[in-house]
C-alpha positions as CSV (number, residue, x, y, z in Angstrom):
1,X,3.2,13.1,1.5
2,X,0.5,15.2,3.1
3,X,-1.4,18.1,1.5
4,X,-0.1,21.5,2.5
5,X,-2.9,23.7,3.9
6,X,-1.9,27.2,3.2
7,X,-4.5,30.0,3.6
8,X,-4.1,33.5,2.3
9,X,-4.7,36.0,5.1
10,X,-3.7,39.3,3.4
11,X,-2.0,40.8,0.3
12,X,-1.0,44.4,-0.4
13,X,1.1,46.5,-2.8
14,X,2.0,50.1,-3.3
15,X,3.6,52.9,-1.4
16,X,3.5,52.7,2.4
17,X,4.5,55.7,4.6
18,X,6.6,55.5,7.7
19,X,4.9,53.8,10.6
20,X,1.7,53.2,8.7
21,X,0.2,49.7,8.9
22,X,0.4,47.7,5.7
23,X,-3.1,46.4,6.1
24,X,-6.1,48.6,6.9
25,X,-7.6,45.8,9.0
26,X,-5.5,43.6,11.2
27,X,-5.1,39.9,10.3
28,X,-7.0,37.9,12.8
29,X,-5.1,34.8,14.0
30,X,-6.9,31.5,13.6
31,X,-6.2,27.8,14.4
32,X,-6.0,26.0,11.1
33,X,-7.0,22.3,11.1
34,X,-6.7,22.1,14.8
35,X,-3.0,23.0,14.8
36,X,-0.9,26.0,15.9
37,X,-0.3,28.5,13.1
38,X,2.8,30.0,11.6
39,X,2.7,32.8,9.0
40,X,4.6,32.8,5.8
41,X,5.5,36.2,4.5
42,X,6.2,36.5,0.8
43,X,7.5,40.0,-0.1
44,X,9.3,42.1,-2.7
45,X,10.1,45.8,-2.6
46,X,11.1,48.4,-5.1
47,X,12.6,50.5,-2.3
48,X,14.3,48.4,0.4
49,X,13.1,49.2,3.9
50,X,15.9,48.8,6.6
51,X,13.4,47.2,9.0
52,X,10.0,45.5,8.7
53,X,8.1,45.2,12.0
54,X,5.2,43.0,13.1
55,X,2.6,43.6,15.8
56,X,0.6,40.8,17.4
57,X,-1.6,43.1,19.5
58,X,-3.1,45.6,16.9
59,X,-0.2,48.1,17.1
60,X,0.5,48.4,20.8
61,X,3.9,46.8,20.5
62,X,6.1,46.3,17.4
63,X,8.9,43.7,16.9
64,X,11.5,43.9,14.1
65,X,11.4,41.0,11.7
66,X,14.7,41.6,9.9
67,X,18.0,43.1,10.8
68,X,17.9,46.1,8.5
69,X,18.7,46.0,4.8
70,X,18.4,42.2,4.7
71,X,15.5,42.3,2.2
72,X,17.0,42.9,-1.3
73,X,15.4,45.3,-3.8
74,X,13.5,43.7,-6.6
75,X,13.9,40.1,-5.3
76,X,11.2,37.8,-3.9
77,X,11.9,37.1,-0.2
78,X,10.1,34.6,2.0
79,X,10.2,34.2,5.8
80,X,8.1,32.3,8.3
81,X,7.1,33.9,11.6
82,X,5.3,32.2,14.5
83,X,1.8,32.7,15.5
84,X,1.5,33.4,19.2
85,X,-2.1,32.4,20.0
86,X,-5.6,32.5,18.5
87,X,-6.2,36.1,19.8
88,X,-3.4,37.6,17.7
89,X,-4.2,40.8,15.8
90,X,-1.4,40.9,13.3
91,X,-0.1,43.8,11.1
92,X,3.1,45.0,9.6
93,X,4.9,48.4,9.0
94,X,8.2,50.0,8.3
95,X,9.6,52.6,10.8
96,X,11.9,53.9,8.0
97,X,11.9,57.6,7.2
98,X,10.3,57.9,3.8
99,X,8.5,54.6,4.0
100,X,8.8,52.0,1.2
101,X,7.1,50.8,-2.0
102,X,5.8,47.3,-1.9
103,X,5.8,45.2,-5.1
104,X,4.0,42.3,-3.2
105,X,3.5,41.6,0.5
106,X,1.5,38.5,1.1
107,X,0.7,36.8,4.4
108,X,-0.4,33.1,4.4
109,X,-1.1,31.0,7.5
110,X,0.0,27.4,7.7
111,X,-0.3,24.8,10.4
112,X,3.0,24.3,12.2
113,X,4.9,21.4,10.8
114,X,4.0,22.1,7.2
């Protein structure tokens, strides 16, 4: 069995207002160990956001990750999203009126296949 190569890219907590990026600086995509990258999101919220969105181009375009209300309050939730290429500038937000409160929102990169 191989060693998992998981690299922390970002971590945040606290109140986030509507349409405000979760991270003050975009997460810059990298190629880990010569392999394409995926991102593992580990999150928990004290207020459930109906939608979490991701940007790969520093906020020019936003794509919903979940289908609204699918992230339960107070429970740890984990999902993998694909990396697009090594020029990605990744960030997250909620378009929900009133924003949300994050207990933990962590982004790790992993080589695809792990």
